[in-house]
N, C-alpha and C positions, 0 to 999 in steps of 0.2 A: 571346275565349278560350272554348273548348268546355268543357261541363260534364263533370266526372268521372263515369264509369260504374262503378257498384258491382256487386258480385256479385248475381245475380238473387234469391238467398235465402240466409239463414244461420240457424244454430241458436243461440238465446239461452238461457243457463242462469242462473238466479237461485239463489244459495246462501243458504238461511235456516238458521241454526244457533244453538245456545245458546252462551253465553260464560261463562267463569269469571274469577277474578282472576289467573289464570296466563297471562300474555301469550304465552309461548312455546307453551303448549298450544293456545291459540286460533289462533296462526299455523300450527301443525302441522295442526290440524283443517282450517283453510281451505285449506291446500295439498292435503290429501287430497281435499277436496271439488272443488277445481279439477281435479285429475287425474281424478277420477271423472267430472266433467262433460265433460271433453275425450274421455275414453274412450267416452262415450255420444253423441258427435258434436257437442258444443257448440263453437262458434267464437268466440262472445262470451260472457264469463262475468263476472257482476257479484256482488260481495259486499255485505253489509248495512252500514249505517252503523256506523262505529267498531268494526269486527269484531274488532280485536286485543285488546279489553278489555271488561269489563262497562260498562254505560252509567253512567258515573261522575257524570253531571250531576244525579243524584238529590239531591245535596247540594253545598254550596259548601265545598270543601276544597282548599287550595293544594297539598297533596301530590300531587294528581292531575296537576298541570302536569308532573311528572316523566315522565308517560307520553308526552308530546309529543316529536316528532322532526322534523328538517328534511326538506324535499322538494326534491331527491332525498335519500333516507336509507335506513336498513336495510330497512324494509318495502318501499319502492319498488324497491330493488335485488333483493330476494327475489322480488317479483312479476314484475319484468322478466325475470329469469332463467327463471322458470317459463313466462311467456308465449312467450319465444323457443324454449324447449325443446318446447313443445306446439303452437306455431303458432296461438295463440289471443290474442284481445284480452282483457285483464283490467281491470276497473274496481274500484278498491279505495279505501275511505274511510279516511283517516288523520287523526290529531290532529296538525296541523302546527305546529311551532315555527318561526315566521318570524324572530323576534328576541326578546330578553329582554322579557317583558311583552306580546308580540304573538303571539297564537296563533289558528289558524283551524281550522274544520271543513272539511276539504278532500278532494275526490275526485281521484284520479289515473287517467288513461286511458292504458293501456300497450298499444302496438300489438303485432301478432303477431310482429314481429322483436325485441321487447324494448325498443324506443325509447319514450321518454315522449312521447306524442302531445300531452298538455296536462294542465292542472289546472283544476279549478273550486273556488272557495271559496264556501261556503254564504253566501247573501245575506240570507236572512230568519232571524233568530235569536230563538227563543222565550224566554219567561221565565214559566213556570207552575210550580205545585207539582210537584216532582220532575223538572222540566225546566228547570233553572237554567242554561241555556246562555249567557246574557249574561255570566255570571261568567267563563266560560272562553274564549269565542270572539269575536274581532273580526269584524265583518261583512265579507263578501267585497268585494273592490275590483276584480275582474277582469270584472265584468259577466256576461251570460248568453251562453254560448259553445257551439260544436259543434266536434268534432274529427274530422279525417280519419283513418280506420283502414283496414286491409286489406279489411274487409267492409262498412263503411257509414260514413256521417258521423253521429256519435253525440253527443248532448247529454246532460249530466248536471246534475241538480238534486238537492237533499238534503232529505229529510224535511219540515220545516216549509215549505219551498218548494212542497210539493205543493198547498197551499191557494190559491196565488196564480196566477190565470190569466195575469197579465202575464208571469210568469217562463216559463211554458210557451210563450206566444206568441213572446216574444223569442228563445227557444232555437230554436223552429221557424223563425223568420225568419233565424236564423244558418245554416240549411240542414240541420238535423237531420232525419233520417227516423225516428230512434228516440230517445226521451227516457227515461233510466233514473233512478230515484229510490232510492238507498240510504237506508234508513229504520230508525228505532228508535222505533216507536210501539206503545203498548199501553194497557191499562186500569189505572187506580187500582182495586185490588180492591174498594174500598167502592162504586164506581160501576158495576161490571160488570153487576150484576143489573138495575139501573134504567135505565142508559143505554148499556150495552155494545153492544147490537145496532144502535142508531141511530148510535153513533160509528163503528162498523166500516162500516156501509152508506154513511155520508157520505164516509168516507175513500176508499172504492172508487169511489163515484159521481163525485166531483169529478175524479178522475184519468181515468176513462173519458171524462168530458166534455172534458178537455184533448186526448185522442186525437182525438175527433170534431172539435172546433173547429179543430184544426190539421192534420188529415189525416196523423197520424204514429202510429207504434207507441209505446205507453207501457208501461213496466214498473216495478213497485215491488217491491223486495226488502227484506223486513222480518225482524228477528230474532225469536226465539222464546224461551220460558222465563220463569220468575219470577226476578227479580233484586231482592234486598232490600239496599239500601245506606242506606236512610233510611225510617223508619216501616214501613208495610206493603209498601213496594217497588212495583214495576211488573210487570205480567203482559203480556209482549209477545205480540201475537196472531198473528204470522206472516202467513198468507194472502197471500203473495207472488203476484203475477199479472202476466200479459202481456195487453194489450188491443190490438186491431188498429185501423186508422184509422177504422173505423165504431163503435168502442167495444165490439166484441164480445170476450169473453174467449177468448183463444187457449189459455191454460194457467193453472191456479190451484192454489195450494198449500193445505195445511191448517194446523193449529196446532202441528205438531211439526217436527223437523229433517227437511229434505228438499231435493232439487234440483228446481226447477221448470223444465221444458224446453219451449220452443216455437219455432216457425218464424216468422221475419219475412221478408217479401218486398218487393222494390222495386216490383213491379207493383201491390200493394195500395195503396201510397202514391200511385202515379201515377193509378190508376183512380179512387180516392176523390176526389182533388183535381180530376179532370176533371168528375165529376158534382156535387161539392159544392165549388165554387171560392171558399171563404171568403176565402182570401188574396187572390184577385183583386178581390173586391168590398168589401174593407175601405175605409172612408172615412178615409184617413190625414190628410185635411185637417181633420177634425172632432174629433180625439182629443186635442187639446192639453191639455184639462183633466185628463187622466190623470196629468199630472206634478204635480198639486196634491193636497194631503192631502184637501181637500174643495172642491167647487165654491163659487164666490163666492155663489151663490144658494141654497146649502144651508140648510135650516131645521132 
């Protein structure tokens, strides 16, 4: 069977925005930003993690389960209609209600004809102060995937997944030439002065490393603004970016609302993997211990 040939290049847009407690207002803003992105030439458009609401995981409150909806559901339908109208791929992060008591942090990939190309359910679920996601989300059970779209084969991972090289590797092995990370990451205000710069640098560095190690484009789209649902709240730092397969920054956002736009090319993936054939040289016969929590000889 011959490999599918993708378009030589496409424009990727990352929509970073503030969110309020008004779901309909957030959805309307996201739609405006998608339209603006398409008008500026974007063909693949990615929204930030849980874009339809504030980041409610700052506290454990059962009322927030009312925000969840099935997939497909109203948000998926709205994004599908928009994708078909504008001939763009849309990647949207939703709070999925799978069944009573079973909820997921889910990304939907909608192709340019409006069809649902696939879904990814967040695999790594954090549990930290103001990031109480284990209270809300069942860990994903679909594995690490990539989805055929009109413009490229795209893999999606979500926020905390960013720190795990295994997730990026397995997504690349599924054929992704682009891995996107819808994200909600920011500072605890009390830590920003002492640790903020280091945290931001680590976040960007590890993802650029995933691009290099796998010979793929990597994009992170993060929310912005201060949201206070508990204590001093969180200050989301934005700084959405696109990195090429050499880890070079193609496009970079700041700390406010904006659309980050950059070009992804199939040739960059092809050439990088020819010169740095990391996937060829993997010792797949020697990696069995990766399936263990710790090696037997760990001290």
